[in-house]
C-alpha positions in Angstrom: -60.6 -9.7 -15.8 -60.1 -10.1 -12.1 -57.2 -12.4 -12.6 -55.6 -10.0 -15.1 -56.1 -7.0 -12.9 -58.5 -5.2 -15.2 -61.2 -5.3 -12.5 -60.3 -4.3 -8.9 -60.9 -6.4 -5.8 -61.9 -4.4 -2.8 -60.9 -5.1 0.9 -62.8 -4.8 4.1 -61.1 -4.0 7.4 -61.8 -7.4 8.9 -61.1 -11.0 7.7 -63.5 -12.4 5.1 -64.3 -16.2 4.9 -66.3 -17.1 1.8 -68.5 -20.1 1.4 -69.7 -20.9 -2.2 -69.9 -23.5 -4.8 -69.6 -24.1 -8.6 -73.2 -25.3 -9.2 -76.7 -23.8 -8.8 -77.3 -25.1 -5.3 -78.0 -28.1 -3.1 -74.5 -28.5 -1.8 -75.0 -27.5 1.8 -73.7 -23.9 1.8 -76.2 -22.5 4.4 -75.7 -25.2 7.0 -71.9 -24.7 6.6 -72.3 -20.9 7.1 -74.4 -21.5 10.2 -71.8 -24.0 11.6 -68.9 -21.6 10.9 -70.8 -18.6 12.4 -71.5 -20.7 15.6 -67.9 -21.8 15.9 -66.4 -18.3 15.3 -68.9 -16.9 17.8 -67.9 -19.5 20.4 -64.2 -18.7 19.8 -64.9 -15.1 20.8 -65.4 -13.5 17.4 -68.5 -11.4 16.4 -69.3 -12.8 12.9 -71.3 -10.9 10.3 -72.9 -12.9 7.6 -73.1 -11.0 4.2 -75.7 -12.4 1.8 -77.4 -11.3 -1.3 -80.8 -12.0 0.0 -82.1 -13.9 -3.0 -85.6 -12.9 -4.2 -86.3 -10.6 -1.3 -88.8 -7.8 -1.7 -86.6 -5.1 -0.3 -84.1 -3.0 -2.2 -80.5 -1.9 -1.3 -78.7 -2.9 1.8 -80.7 -4.2 4.8 -79.5 -5.1 8.3 -81.4 -8.3 8.9 -80.0 -8.9 12.4 -77.7 -7.2 14.9 -77.1 -10.4 16.7 -80.5 -10.7 18.5 -82.6 -12.3 15.9 -84.4 -11.0 12.8 -85.3 -7.3 12.6 -87.3 -7.6 9.4 -89.8 -10.0 7.9 -88.4 -13.0 5.9 -89.8 -11.4 2.7 -87.6 -8.4 3.2 -84.4 -10.4 4.0 -84.8 -13.5 1.9 -85.5 -16.9 3.5 -81.9 -18.1 4.1 -80.6 -14.9 5.8 -83.8 -15.0 8.0 -83.0 -18.6 8.9 -79.4 -17.7 9.8 -80.5 -14.7 11.9 -82.8 -17.0 13.9 -80.3 -19.9 14.2 -77.2 -18.0 15.2 -77.7 -15.5 18.1 -74.7 -13.4 18.5 -74.1 -13.2 14.7 -75.3 -10.2 12.6 -76.7 -10.6 9.2 -76.6 -8.0 6.4 -78.1 -8.5 2.9 -77.1 -6.5 -0.3 -76.3 -7.3 -3.9 -73.0 -5.4 -3.4 -71.3 -7.4 -0.6 -68.5 -4.9 -0.3 -70.9 -2.0 0.4 -72.9 -4.3 2.8 -69.6 -5.0 4.6 -68.8 -1.3 4.8 -72.2 -0.6 6.4 -71.6 -3.4 8.9 -68.2 -1.9 9.7 -69.7 1.6 10.1 -72.4 0.2 12.5 -69.8 -1.8 14.4 -71.6 -5.1 14.0 -68.7 -7.4 14.1 -65.0 -8.3 13.5 -65.2 -11.1 11.0 -67.2 -11.6 7.8 -68.8 -14.7 6.4 -69.6 -14.3 2.7 -72.6 -16.5 1.9 -72.6 -17.9 -1.7 -69.6 -15.8 -2.5 -67.3 -17.8 -4.8 -68.4 -15.9 -7.9 -68.5 -12.5 -6.1 -65.0 -11.7 -7.1 -65.2 -8.0 -6.3 -64.7 -8.6 -2.6 -61.3 -9.8 -1.3 -61.6 -12.9 0.9 -58.9 -14.3 3.2 -60.3 -17.9 2.9 -62.3 -19.4 0.1 -64.3 -22.5 0.8 -66.4 -24.4 -1.8 -69.1 -27.0 -1.1 -69.2 -30.0 -3.4 -71.8 -32.6 -4.2 -69.8 -35.7 -5.2 -72.5 -37.0 -7.5 -72.5 -33.7 -9.5 -68.7 -33.6 -9.4 -68.5 -37.1 -11.0 -70.8 -35.9 -13.9 -70.3 -33.5 -16.7 -69.8 -29.8 -15.9 -72.3 -28.4 -18.3 -72.5 -24.7 -17.9 -75.7 -22.7 -17.6 -78.2 -22.7 -19.4 -77.4 -26.3 -20.6 -76.6 -27.6 -17.1 -76.3 -26.7 -13.4 -72.7 -25.4 -13.4 -71.8 -21.7 -12.9 -68.2 -22.3 -13.8 -66.1 -25.2 -15.1 -64.6 -27.7 -12.5 -61.2 -26.2 -13.1 -62.3 -23.0 -11.2 -62.1 -24.9 -8.0 -58.4 -24.2 -7.9 -59.2 -20.7 -6.8 -60.5 -22.1 -3.5 -58.4 -22.9 -0.5 -60.4 -26.0 0.5 -63.5 -28.0 -0.4 -66.2 -29.3 1.9 -67.6 -32.5 0.3 -71.0 -34.0 1.2 -70.6 -37.4 2.7 -73.0 -39.6 0.7 -73.5 -43.4 1.0 -74.2 -43.8 -2.7 -70.8 -42.5 -4.0 -67.1 -42.4 -3.3 -65.0 -39.4 -2.3 -63.9 -37.4 -5.3 -60.3 -36.6 -6.1 -59.9 -32.9 -6.0 -56.9 -30.6 -6.7 -57.3 -28.8 -3.4 -57.5 -29.9 0.2 -60.9 -31.6 0.9 -62.9 -32.4 4.0 -65.9 -34.7 4.3 -69.1 -33.0 5.7 -71.8 -35.2 7.3 -75.3 -33.8 7.7 -76.9 -34.7 11.0 -80.4 -34.1 12.2 -80.4 -31.4 14.9 -84.1 -31.7 15.8 -87.6 -30.6 15.0 -88.5 -26.9 15.5 -91.5 -24.7 15.5 -89.9 -21.3 14.9 -87.1 -21.2 17.4 -88.7 -23.7 19.8 -87.6 -27.3 19.7 -90.3 -29.9 19.6 -89.7 -33.4 21.0 -90.3 -36.0 18.3 -92.4 -38.1 20.7 -95.1 -35.4 20.5 -95.6 -36.4 16.8 -96.0 -40.1 17.5 -99.1 -41.6 16.0 -100.0 -38.4 14.2 -100.3 -38.0 10.4 -97.8 -35.5 9.1 -97.1 -33.8 5.8 -93.4 -33.2 4.8 -92.5 -30.4 2.5 -89.0 -29.6 1.5 -88.0 -26.0 0.3 -84.4 -26.8 -0.5 -82.5 -27.8 -3.6 -82.3 -31.6 -4.1 -85.1 -32.3 -1.6 -84.3 -36.0 -1.5 -81.6 -35.1 1.0 -84.3 -33.8 3.3 -86.6 -36.8 3.0 
């Protein structure tokens, strides 16, 4: 209906860069959003991340950060927006199911001059200047079984809507052939943190530790 013009796409006053995917998760969207927000900030922009805030306890639109860290508890923002607010000083974070209205509030509050749409590939109601999709090559090589039979939100052919793909670099598979420009993304360990404070790994030497992963496809973490 969006492609035929039956449903309208709305525009914000500043550029919008969307990061999304075609499957349920575990393709590295959040680290990519953080990396883009840091880069845009370092280039002189004031980025605003627009996120749904999955499974948060709050309702409506919530300003999670004005660029100086979280203003609300993680339960009210959702865990990923809270993480982004902590990791990217200088970037604002706003959550809301309607990303257009969340962006309008950010514009009214003067929070920034560029929007990053977190998990936005299927959020067709908001116009985006650049559409990026993250791809797990193992999933791409398999069948695109749609929900609820599989993990796919849309068929593989929907990737043609995107401007470029960011493909996880994995040692156990080759680089998939895609119909759009594709870039390899390598995950590197940034460090160990308690909250926002970095902990030197030597402090853990000789200690027993328990590792718990709260991400999709936790084998990537381990």
